[in-house]
N, C-alpha and C positions, 0 to 999 in steps of 0.2 A: 634180225629181227629189230623193229621199226618201234620206236614208242611214242603211244600218243598220250594229247593230254586231255584228260576229262575237259567234257563241253563244263561252262560254268551255266547258271540260265541266266537270262536277260533279265537284271530286276532294276529296275527304275530309282534313283536315287534322288535328295534334291540336298542342298545344303544349306542352314538358316542362320543368318547372323543375331544371335539372341546375347551379343557382350554389351560393352559401354558402349553408348554413340557419343562423338568429339560435341563439347559446346559451343556451337558457332554465336549463341547471341550475346549481349552487352556485358562487357566485365568491367565490376564494380572493386572499388578498394576497402581500406580499412571502414571507413566511414559506412558500405552498403555492406558488410559484415557486422556490425554493431547495430544497424539498421534491422536487417535479418533477424540475429542473434536476440532484438528486445522485440519484435514482432510476436516472435514465437510463441518468449516467454509468457508477454500479455494473454496471448489466447489459451496456453495450458494454465494458467490462474484463472480465465474466466470460464474454463474448460469448453473452449469452443473449438468446434472439431473432435471433438471427444464424445465418448458414450453420456447419457444422459444422465449416468449418477456423479459423472465428473462435475455436473453442473448445478447440481440440486445447492450442496453447501454454500458456495460462493452467493450463489442468488437468492436462496434464502435469508441468508445473514443479510445484502443489500437491502431484501422486502421488509425484514424487520427495523432494520435501522431508518426505512422510510415511513414506519405505518405512523408515527410518534408526530410528521408533517403532517399526515392526512387526518391525522383525525383533530391535531389542530383544525386545520383549513375549514372541516367540518362542521366543529364546534363554532368558530367562529360565521360561517357560511347559516346555521340554526339562530344565532343570537341573533343576526342583522338581518333576519326574516322577523325577528319580532321587533313590531314598532315601538311596544311599551320599551324596551331597554335602553339606559341609555349609555353607561360606558363601557366599555366592550374590554376584557380584561387581554394582556400578554399571555396566555397560558405556555406559549415556549418562545423566547427569546434567544437569538439566532445565536448569541454567545455561548449560551449555555449548551445547544442544539449540535456545533460546531466541534465540539468530544463527547462522542456517543461511546465512551470506554469501554465497556466490556464487548460491544458486540464489533468495536475496530477492533480490539486487541485480539477478539476470536478470528476473526478475517486476517489480520495479519501474521496470525500464528499457524494458521489454514496456509496460506497464500507464500511466502516466503520458502520454509523448505519445500514447495511443490517445485516451483522455481529451480531451485540450487543443489538438492542434496539427487536428484535423479542421475544427472551430468555426472557425478562420481561414484556413485551406487552403479550405472550397467558400464565403467571405463569408457566414458565417448570423449573425455578431456581432450588426452593426446589428442584424437582427431579434428577436436576443435580447434588447436593452436597450434596444428600442422600446418595452417595457412597463413596470413599476414594478421590473426587477431592474435591480440597480445593480451596478458594477465588482463591490464588495466582497462582495455576495451571491454573484455569479458566482465569485467566488476561494473563498467559504467552500463554496458546493456541490462546484466540482471537487476542492480541498484535501480535503476529506471526506469524497468518494466514494473515491481512491484511498489515502487512510489509511483509512477504512471496509475496504478489500478488503487491502489489506497487514497491515490487524490481523487479519485471519479467515487468512491465509495462514500468519503468525507463529506464532498460537493455537492453530488445530485440532491440527497435530500434535505442539503441546504436549498436547493433551487427551486424543489416542488413545492417550499415554504415560503421561498419569497413570493413565486406566482400565484402562488394560493392566496396569501395573502395580499396581493396586488391588486386580482380578481373578486376578493373577497371586501374590499376595504366600503367603507361608507363615503370616505372621501374620493372615492374615484379610481379606479385605475392606473392612471397619467398624475393624480397629484399625490399617492403614494406610494408609485416609483420616484417621482423626484423626493420624495423629501425622505428616501430611503435608498437612493441611490450608492451610497456610498457601501452598503452590506455586501453588494457585491465582488467590489476590489478586500474586502475587511477577510469574506467566507473563503476567498480565493487565497489568500496568504497564509492566511489560518490554517485551511487544508494543507494547502504544501507547505507548512511547514513540520505536522504531525504527521505528512507523508513522509517526508527526508528521512524525519527522525526516526521514525519507527522501521522504515526501509533496510535503511544501514544498519539497523541495531540486531533487526530479525535476520536478515541475509546474511549477517558475520556470525551469526548464535550456529546459524544451519550448514555454513562451510564451514564446520568443525567436526557435522560427523557428514555421514552418506545415508543415514534412516531418516524420512518426513519425521514422521511419531516424536522420535527425539530431538528432533529441531522447532517442532510444535512446541512441545513440554519448556524446551529449556528457556524459548521467550516470555510462555506464559509465566514459569516459575520466577525467572529474573524481577518481572514487572511486576506480580503479587506480592513476592518474596520481599523485596525493595520497600514496597508503599506500606506492606504490615511494617516494617522496621521502622521505616519512616514513621508511622502514626504512632507506634508505642516509643519512640522518643517524642514526638511532639506533646505525646498525653503526657509525660512525664515530667515537660517542660512547660506546662504547664496550659497547651493549646494552644498558643499564639505569641506572635513575633518570637518566632525562631527559626533557624536556617536549615534544621534535622529536616525538615519537609524535602529539601534538597536530595535528600539521600534518593528518594523515590524516583524511579525511573520513569513515570509518568509527570513528574511536576513539571521540569522546563518547558516543555512544549505547551503546558497549561498558563504558565506562567506569559508565554509570550504571545500565546493567544488571547489573556487579558489585555496585554500592551496594545494587542494590534487593536480590538475592540474600545479598550475604554483610555490607552494613552497612560494606566498603572496597573499592579497588580488587584485583584479583585476584594474587599474588604475582608468576604468570607476564609478565604486562603490564608493558612499559618504565614505564608511568605510576605503579607501583606506588611507586616509590621517592623519588618528588616530595614534595616538601613541600607540602601543600595540592593535591594532583594532583587529588582527586576534586572540590575547589571550582572548578579551573580548567575538569575536564571540563563543569563544570555551564556555568558563562560562556559556554566556548563553544560549546555547546551551542545557548543561549540565542541568542547574537549570530547563527550560521548560520541558526536559523530565523527570525528577526527579519530577516537581511537577504531570508532567500528569499523572506517577506512582501512586504518591501516592494519586491521586483521586480516580485510579482506585481501589487500594487495599483498600481504605475504603469504595465505593461503594458495593465492592464484598465481604466483611468480611461477616464469616459464623454464626456472632452472627444476622447479620440482611440483612436477603433476600428481 
């Protein structure tokens, strides 16, 4: 008896390649990886290519920081329109405006944890370090991203004020610019000092946790508590000519800002009456930045992720 094989239906089929395709584009090294990580971190901080909810807070804070400049320029314009007005007062100085403390601190408290905490929370650090990128590269890219955004946050309102003052000046735009052109580099240097300082501290504190809310509260807590303690000690010492003000985290960059704009610490600061107060502020600034960098390098060494 012969065995017959049942015939199978003639069914057509196709094979689709849905796997990874080899990359045949240009290949970069560590510098390219750092640049890519910096760029992605900046985008995340500003909410670019994210939902509108992620854009509201950073851009709202920037708008709030810019409002004083707009109000000042508007007031200057209205006074200029009054032909009977003589002296036009300076409602807002560049030195004072370079430190929008509360808004700047809030912005840093939001930006730094959002850049650093998700990588550890989502456990993507092993993937990041699986290539040429080292711990130093990671720290440089992340701190650089936060510092860049904070610099823009501090610098942009100042330039709005400068350009507005230039166009509403009674002496003419060119004369105002020539008389105040040093403001551009002073604002740039002061903004850079604030940006580097706050970026290092905030990223270092945020690196100790994988929760963004904890990282933000830690930064604000350190800034506010240290300021309160310094304020109590300054008051107990008589309110002037005391170095206790350096116990406040926000004092060193403000002292360096005064040195940039004035060449010395402003008389309204408790540190102004201390002999060598400027040098002390510089040393504390360097010490805090160095300690924050050391914490970051320790947290992101390749041996333990």
